[in-house]
N, C-alpha and C positions, 0 to 999 in steps of 0.2 A: 826687824832685820838684825838689829844689834844682838838680840837673843840668839838668832840663827847663827850669826858669825861666831858667836861663843860656843856653839855646839849643840844647842836646844833644838832638835829636830821637830818638835811639836809647834815651834815658832814658824817653821816653814809651812806646816800644814795650815796653820792660821792664815799666813800671807796667801796661800793658794785659795782658800775659802773666801777670803775677803776680796781678792782682786780677780779671780778667774772669770766670773760672768761678765763684768764690765770690760775687761780686756778682750775676752772672746767677742763681745759685741762690737767693740772697736775694730778689731781685726776682720770680722766678717763683713762689716760695712765697707772696710777698706778694700778687700779682696773679692767680695761678692760670691764666695764659694765656701759652703759649710766644711767640706773635708780640709780644704786648705787652711781655713780659720782654725780648726781643731789642731792641725798640725803645728801652725805657727804659734798658737797659744801655748801648746805643750813645749815647743822649742824654746820659747820665751822663758818659761819656768825652768827648763833645763839649763839655760844660759845663767839664770839666776843662781842656780846651784854651782855651776862651773865657775862663776866669776864672783861669787860671794865675798871673797877677800878684797876684790876691787871696789866694792861699794863704799863710798865716802858718805858720811853723814851730813855732808854740806847741803845736799839736795834731798828732797823727799823721796821715799821709796817708789812712790807711784810714778814720779818723774822719771826715775831711772828705768823702771819696768816698761813703761810706754815708750821710752826711747829705744830700748832693745826691741820691742815689738814692731815699732815703726820701722826700724832698720831691717828687720826680717821681712816685713812687708814689701819693702823696696826691692830687697834681693830677690824675693819670690817673683815680683812683677818683671824684674829683669830676665829671670830665667824663663818666664811664661812667654815674653816677647819673642824669644828665639826658638821657641817650641814649634815644630812643624805640624804636629797633630794635636787635636784637642784632647785633653785629659779625660780618662774614663770617669773621673770623679766629678767632672765638671757638670753644672745643672743643664738640664736640657732645655732647648729652646721652646717656649710656650706660645710663640706667635702662630703656630699651626693649629691652635685651638685645643691641643691636649692639656687636660687638667687632671688634678689629682682625683682620685676616686670620690674622696669626701665632698667634693664640689659637685659631682655629678649625681649622687644619690639624692632622690628627692626627700624632703622632710615633711613633717606634719604642721609646719609653721604657717602663719597667715600670710596673705599676699603682702600686707604692709611690712611684715618682718622680713619677707624676701626681698622686698624692694630696698628696705634699709640696709639689709646685709650686702646687696649688690652695690649700693651707693658707697658703703664703707670700704668694700674691696676696691672699688674704682679709685676712691680717694687714697688708700693706702698705696696702691700701685702708682698713682700720680706723684705721691710724696717720695716714694723710693726712686722713681724715674727722675724726679727733679733734683734730688740729692746726688744720684749718680751722674747727672748732667753737669754738675758743678766742675769748675777747673780743679785739677788735683789739689793744688795748694789751699784752695777755699774749702773744698770737701774735707781735706785732712783737719783743718782747724775746726770746722763745724762738727765733725765727729768726735773729735778730742773734747771740745766744749760740751756738746749736747748728749752724747753717748757716754763718754768717760767722765764727764762732770769735772774736768780739770780747770782750774783757774787760768786766766790768760797768761800770768807769769809762768806757769809750768808748761803751758803749751809753747811759749817762747823758748824755754829750755829744751823741750822734747824735740822741736823742729830746728833749733839753732837759728832762729830769727828774732829780731828785735820785737818787744812786746807790742809797740805801736803798729807794726806790720801785721802782727797776728790779729790785732783788734780791727784793722782795716780790712783784712781778709774775711773776718767774721762778718763785718758789715756788708761787704759786697756779696757774701754768700747768702745772708738774710734777704737782701734786696732782690737777688736772682730768684730765690725761693718764693718770695712774696709775689713776684711777677709770674712765675710758673704756676702758682697755685691760686691766682686771683679769681679764676672761675669758680672755685669752691667758696671763696669769701662772698661772691655774688649769690651763689646758690643758698648760702647760709642766710644772707639777708632776705632773700625771697621767701624763706620758710618762717621767718618772724612775723 
């Protein structure tokens, strides 16, 4: 970031390459919408360009970037709360049984492969549902820790909460996830 502040545009390209994927994953998990996550990720990097002179090297760049992205996610959520109609970009509801074509087309795999794939799909859906069911403050800490790989100290800076509060939110999130996913743990024990 120091190089970029001095006018080296290739340094910005390096920052984007390094942070784009984890930032996008964090925003996607936060908003649960690919188009919105793409827009917010792009907007976060645009804010970095616009506010590059404001960056102080007292904190890590990633802390500053995730703070920007978090604030953009909060703003987006507020806007969506007041929206009267669903967005055309919003994902469709899959509870009616509609599935992507790739899941419908039969393959030449064996029955055990199909069963294993179905189990993994069910487990993946359960994990996503369990994470989405977490209270907002716990989900935010969990995603910053597990998706963005930020240390607790940085998460505290990003969220503006004491580090011990961040740690307790993570502990509560893990306890809730463990309870929500306990049936898979029992299933894994049965396979052994």
